[in-house]
C-alpha positions in Angstrom: -35.7 -81.9 4.5 -34.3 -85.3 5.3 -30.6 -85.4 6.4 -28.2 -88.2 6.2 -25.6 -87.9 9.0 -22.1 -89.9 9.5 -19.8 -89.9 12.2 -16.3 -91.1 13.2 -13.8 -90.9 15.8 -10.3 -89.7 15.2 -7.2 -88.1 16.7 -5.9 -84.7 15.6 -2.8 -83.9 14.1 -0.5 -82.3 17.1 -1.6 -78.7 15.8 -5.3 -79.5 16.3 -8.1 -78.5 13.9 -9.8 -75.1 13.5 -13.2 -74.4 14.6 -15.4 -71.6 14.1 -16.7 -71.3 17.6 -13.6 -72.0 19.9 -10.9 -71.7 17.5 -8.4 -74.9 17.6 -9.1 -77.9 19.3 -6.8 -81.1 19.8 -6.9 -84.7 20.8 -9.4 -87.5 20.5 -12.1 -85.9 18.4 -15.5 -87.0 16.6 -16.3 -85.8 12.9 -19.7 -85.4 12.1 -21.2 -84.5 8.4 -24.6 -84.1 7.7 -25.8 -84.2 4.2 -29.3 -82.9 3.1 -31.5 -84.1 0.0 -30.2 -81.0 -1.8 -26.4 -81.9 -1.5 -25.4 -79.2 1.3 -23.0 -80.8 3.9 -22.5 -79.3 7.2 -19.0 -80.5 9.0 -18.8 -80.4 12.7 -16.3 -81.7 15.5 -16.1 -82.4 18.9 -14.0 -83.8 21.7 -14.9 -87.6 21.7 -18.0 -88.2 24.0 -18.8 -84.5 24.6 -22.1 -83.0 23.8 -21.1 -79.7 22.2 -20.3 -79.8 18.3 -18.1 -77.1 16.6 -18.4 -75.9 12.9 -15.0 -77.0 11.1 -13.9 -73.7 9.5 -14.2 -73.5 6.0 -15.4 -77.1 5.5 -19.0 -77.2 4.6 -19.8 -78.1 1.0 -22.6 -78.4 -1.7 -22.6 -82.0 -3.5 -23.9 -82.4 -7.0 -24.8 -85.8 -5.7 -26.0 -86.6 -2.1 -24.8 -90.0 -2.8 -21.3 -89.0 -2.7 -21.7 -87.9 1.1 -19.8 -91.2 2.4 -17.0 -90.4 0.1 -16.6 -86.8 1.2 -16.9 -88.1 4.8 -13.9 -90.4 4.4 -12.1 -88.3 2.7 -12.1 -85.5 5.5 -11.5 -88.5 7.9 -8.3 -89.4 6.2 -7.4 -85.5 6.3 -8.0 -85.1 9.8 -6.6 -88.4 11.4 -2.8 -87.6 11.7 -2.1 -88.7 15.1 1.6 -88.4 14.4 1.3 -85.3 12.4 
């Protein structure tokens, strides 16, 4: 199954973002969303420039139309990128 991947850097709010694997991470991060042909989306974050990705808690989704992937990615980025809180 082919996967479409989008990635964007952002700065987390002072409280950080919750991940499944390591709990809260803060600071300069990178968001990655991957959407399969069936509309299944996985959402991950990592420290900017790091190798290890972490699942963003409760963020995975299934789109009715995989063409909406970019819209979902931009929406998540808008929610997560809050450097001032």
